[in-house]
C-alpha positions in Angstrom: 12.4 16.9 5.3 9.4 15.2 6.6 9.6 12.1 8.6 7.2 9.1 8.4 4.3 9.8 10.6 3.3 7.4 13.3 0.9 9.4 15.4 -2.7 8.1 15.8 -4.8 9.1 13.0 -7.3 11.1 15.6 -4.4 13.2 16.3 -4.1 14.6 12.8 -7.1 16.3 11.0 -6.9 17.6 7.4 -7.5 20.9 6.6 -10.0 21.7 3.7 -7.1 22.9 1.4 -4.5 19.9 2.3 -4.6 17.3 -0.3 -4.8 14.0 1.6 -4.9 10.5 0.0 -5.1 7.0 1.0 -3.4 4.3 -0.8 -5.1 0.8 0.4 -3.8 -2.7 0.0 -2.8 -5.8 1.6 1.1 -5.3 1.0 1.8 -9.1 1.5 4.7 -8.3 1.0 5.3 -4.6 -0.1 6.7 -4.8 -3.7 8.8 -2.3 -5.6 5.8 -1.8 -7.7 3.9 -0.6 -4.5 6.8 1.7 -3.5 6.5 3.0 -6.9 2.9 4.2 -6.8 3.6 5.5 -3.3 6.5 7.6 -4.5 4.5 8.8 -7.3 1.3 9.5 -5.1 3.5 11.4 -2.6 4.5 13.7 -5.2 1.0 15.1 -5.8 -0.4 15.2 -2.3 0.4 16.8 0.9 -0.2 13.8 3.2 -0.4 10.2 2.3 -2.0 7.4 4.2 -1.0 3.8 3.5 -3.8 1.8 4.7 -2.8 -1.8 5.2 -5.9 -4.0 5.1 -6.4 -7.0 7.4 -7.9 -9.2 4.5 -7.4 -12.6 6.2 -9.2 -14.2 3.1 -5.8 -13.8 0.9 -4.1 -16.1 3.3 -1.4 -13.6 4.3 2.5 -14.6 4.6 3.0 -11.9 7.1 0.7 -11.1 10.1 -1.0 -7.5 10.1 1.3 -6.0 12.5 4.4 -7.2 10.6 2.9 -6.0 7.3 2.4 -2.6 8.7 6.1 -2.4 10.1 7.4 -3.4 6.8 5.5 -0.7 5.1 6.7 1.7 7.5 10.4 0.7 7.2 10.2 1.0 3.4 8.2 4.3 3.3 10.7 6.2 5.3 13.0 6.9 2.4 10.1 8.0 0.1 8.8 10.3 2.9 12.3 11.9 3.3 12.8 12.1 -0.6 9.4 13.7 -1.4 9.0 15.6 1.6 5.5 14.2 2.1 4.4 12.9 5.4 3.5 9.3 4.9 1.2 7.4 7.6 1.0 3.7 7.8 -2.1 2.4 9.6 -4.0 -0.9 9.5 -7.7 -1.1 9.0 -10.6 -3.5 8.5 -13.4 -1.4 7.6 -14.9 -0.4 4.3 -12.1 1.7 2.1 -14.4 4.5 2.1 -14.9 4.6 5.8 -11.0 4.5 6.3 -10.6 7.3 3.7 -13.2 9.4 5.7 -11.6 8.6 9.0 -8.2 9.5 7.5 -9.4 13.0 6.3 -8.8 11.8 2.7 -10.5 13.4 -0.2 -8.7 11.0 -2.4 -8.2 7.3 -2.8 -5.1 6.1 -4.8 -5.2 2.9 -6.9 -2.4 1.4 -9.0 -3.2 0.0 -12.3 -0.7 -2.8 -13.8 -2.6 -4.0 -16.7 -5.9 -3.5 -18.5 -7.3 -6.5 -16.4 -7.0 -4.5 -13.2 -9.0 -1.8 -14.7 -12.5 -3.6 -14.7 -12.4 -4.5 -11.0 -10.9 -1.0 -10.1 -13.5 0.9 -12.1 -16.3 -1.1 -10.3 -14.9 -0.6 -7.0 -14.3 3.2 -7.8 -18.2 3.4 -8.8 -19.0 1.9 -5.8 -17.0 4.2 -3.6 -18.3 7.1 -5.4 -22.0 6.0 -4.5 -21.1 5.8 -1.0 -19.3 9.2 -0.7 -19.3 11.3 -4.0 -16.8 13.7 -2.2 -14.0 11.2 -2.1 -12.3 10.8 -5.8 -10.6 7.6 -6.9 -7.3 8.4 -8.6 -5.6 5.8 -11.0 -2.0 5.6 -11.2 -0.6 3.2 -13.8 2.5 1.3 -12.9 5.7 2.2 -14.4 6.9 0.0 -17.2 9.4 -2.2 -15.3 7.0 -2.8 -12.4 3.8 -3.7 -14.5 3.9 -7.3 -13.7 4.9 -7.6 -10.1 2.3 -8.7 -7.7 2.6 -9.9 -4.0 0.8 -13.1 -5.2 3.7 -13.9 -7.6 6.4 -12.7 -5.1 5.0 -15.2 -2.5 4.8 -18.0 -5.0 8.2 -17.6 -6.7 9.9 -17.2 -3.1 8.2 -20.5 -1.9 9.4 -22.3 -4.7 12.8 -21.1 -4.5 13.1 -18.5 -7.2 14.9 -15.2 -6.9 12.5 -12.5 -5.9 15.3 -9.9 -5.3 14.2 -7.4 -8.2 10.5 -7.4 -7.2 10.8 -6.2 -3.4 13.0 -3.8 -1.5 16.1 -5.1 0.8 14.3 -5.5 4.1 11.1 -6.9 2.5 13.3 -9.4 0.6 15.1 -10.4 3.8 12.0 -10.8 6.0 10.3 -12.8 3.1 13.0 -15.2 2.7 13.1 -15.6 6.5 9.3 -16.4 6.6 9.4 -18.7 3.6 12.2 -20.7 5.5 10.3 -20.6 8.8 7.1 -21.8 6.9 9.0 -24.8 5.3 10.8 -25.8 8.6 7.3 -25.5 10.5 5.4 -27.6 7.7 
């Protein structure tokens, strides 16, 4: 069984026949919906690179290094179940540049609702213009994960609601701790 890969990106190069995909996001926090897409993507590729975007514009709950660590921890079981090496790294470049540097020929994007499609379709078109050799693949969210978003999870948690069905156990624990710390420091 493959373990979660933690070696630097430069240490691994994709062969031409290896199907490598990147799945980018802010993962603040990582949700069960993210893990659903990660699991399904891992079944169709030889190696999956999870790109945790810096994206400070969204006002993250977790600092970048903690988001990377949480995604790594939550993906270990996925990697073991699927046998697909999963690497988790941060990035702050253009997505297409990150994909190239990762040796990826595919960008995986999750779609929850029709409203996601318009934005994702535009981004896929722009990425294709930047590098037509890297395809964007859309995976639709499983029925029971369609309405989960990190933004809603943060809002519900901050207002004292139960988010236990939206995030995995470790992420739940860390999210509740972070919300509690933020309230104490406010």
